N, C-alpha and C positions, 0 to 999 in steps of 0.2 A: 275229789281232787283238791277242791279249794282249801281244806285244813292243811292239807300238804303243801300248797303253795303259800299260803299265809305263814305257816310254821317256818317254810325256808327263808321267806323274807325277813322275819323276826329274828330268827336265829343266826342266820349267815349273812344277811345284808341284802343289798341289791343284786339282781341276776348278772351274769356276764352281760357286756354291751350287746353282743349280737343276739342274745337271747330276750333282751328286754322287751321287744314287741309282742313276744308271746304271753305277755300278762293279759292282753286284750282277749285272749280265747276264753278267759272266765266268762266274759260277757255272752258267749254263744248261748249256753244252756240257759241263762237267765232271759234273755231276749225270746228265744225260741219257746220256751214253755209259756211265757207271756202270750206271745202269739197264738200258741196252740190253744190255751184255754179261752182266749177270745174268740178262735174260730169255732171252738165247741159252743160255746154262747150263740154266736151267729146262726148256726144250724139247728140248734136244740128245739127252736118253736116248731119246726116242721117234724120233728123225730119223735119227741118225748111229750107226754102230757103237759098241760099247761102249768100246774104248780111247779113242776121239776124243770121246765124249761125257763122259766124266770129265775129260777134257782142257779141255773148255769150263768145267767147274766150277772147275779150277785157275786157268784163264786169269781167271775172273771175280774171283777173289781177287787174283791177282798185279797185274791191272791197276787193280781197284777200290781196293785200299788206298792206293796212291801218289796216286791222282787224287783219292779223298776226302779224303784228307790235305791235299792242296794246296788244295783247294775249301773246307776248313774253315779254313786260314790265310787265304785269300783273303777269307771270310766276315768274319773278325776285321778285317783290314785294310779293308775297305768299311765295316764297322759303326763303326770308329774314325773314318773320313772323315765319314761322315754325322754322327756325334756332334759333330765338330768344326764341320761346316756347320750344324748346328741351333745351336749356340752363337753362330755369326756370323750368324744371322737367315734361315737358310734357311726358307721358308715353302713350304706345299704347292702342288705343280705336278703336271702329269700324268705326270711321270718318276717320281713315288713308285710307280707301277704297276710299276716295275722290280723292286720287292721281291717280286713275288708268283711268276711263273712259275719265275724261277731258283731260289728257295728250295724250291719245290715239286719240282723235279728233285733237289735234294739230298736231300729227305726220301725220295723213292723210291730214289735211289742208296744211301743209307745203310741203308734197308731191305733191299734186295737183298744188300748185304754182310752185314748181320745173318743173313739167311736162309742165306747160303752158308758164312759162319763159324761161326754159332752163338754168336757173341760178344755180350754186353751192352755191350761197348765200341761197338758200331754200333748197338744198339738203342736206348739211351738218347739219342745224338745224334738219331736219326730221331724219337723222340718229341718232344725239346726243339724241333728245327728245324720240327716240325708245329705246335708251339704258336706259333712266330714266323711261320709262314705264316698261320695263322689270324688272328693279330694285324695282320699286313700288309695281308690281305685287307680286314679290318674298317677299317683306318685309311685304306687307299686308297679303299674304297667310300665312307665317310663323308666324307673330304675332297672326293671327287669331287661327291657330292650337295650338300654345302654350298657348294662353288664354283660349282656350276650355280644354285642357288637364289639365290646373292648376285650372279650374273652375272659373277662374275670370270673363269671359264674361257672363256666365250665372248666376252668383251670384247676388243676389237683392243688391241694394245699402244699404251701412250701414245707420242705423237709425241715425237721427240727434241727437246730444247730448242733452239731456234735461237739459235746464238752469233753474234754479228756477227764479220764478218771482221776481222782485224787490220788496222788502217790503216797503210799503208805509204807513206812520202813518199819521192820521187825527189830526191836532193840532188847537186848538182854542185859542183866545185871552183871554178867560175867560168872555167876556162881553156877556150878556144876549142877546139872539136874538129873 
C-alpha cells in the first residue's frame, strides 16, 4: 500500500482535506512490526537455544532502527500534510481517529528499540510520541462527542446542488439532407 500512497501523493498532490489524517495509517505496520520483533527478542532466551536467542536481539535492532527511522520520517511528512489541511479549513471528521492506533504502535516500537539498545535516542521519542498519542486520543474523543451532541456526525450528507443541464440547440445549415 505504501507505494500506492506515495504514488498518489506524487502524481495527484495532497489528499482531500477530510482524508488527510489517514496518512498516519502508514505508521501502523511500521510501529507494530518493530514492536513484534522486539517482543520476539524478549522471549527468545527462554524458547530457543542461546546462539539463536542472541540473534533475535540483534535482529530487533537491525530491523527496528531503519523501520522506526522511516516511521519518524513519515510522521513528519504526515504532520506537515495535516497542518496544511488545517490551514485550508479541514474540520473534524471520523478520520481523525487515524491519529490514535498508528501513533500508539510507534510508541511501543520506539520503547522496544530503547529496551534493546539502551539508548536515550529511542526513549525520548517514545515519551514524546506517548504525549502525542494522549493528545490525539483526547482530541479525537472530544471531537466525536462534540459532533454527536451537535448532530453533525450522524447527519446525512447534504444533497448535491441541482445544476440545470446546459441547454444545447441543434442548428442546421439549411441544406437539405
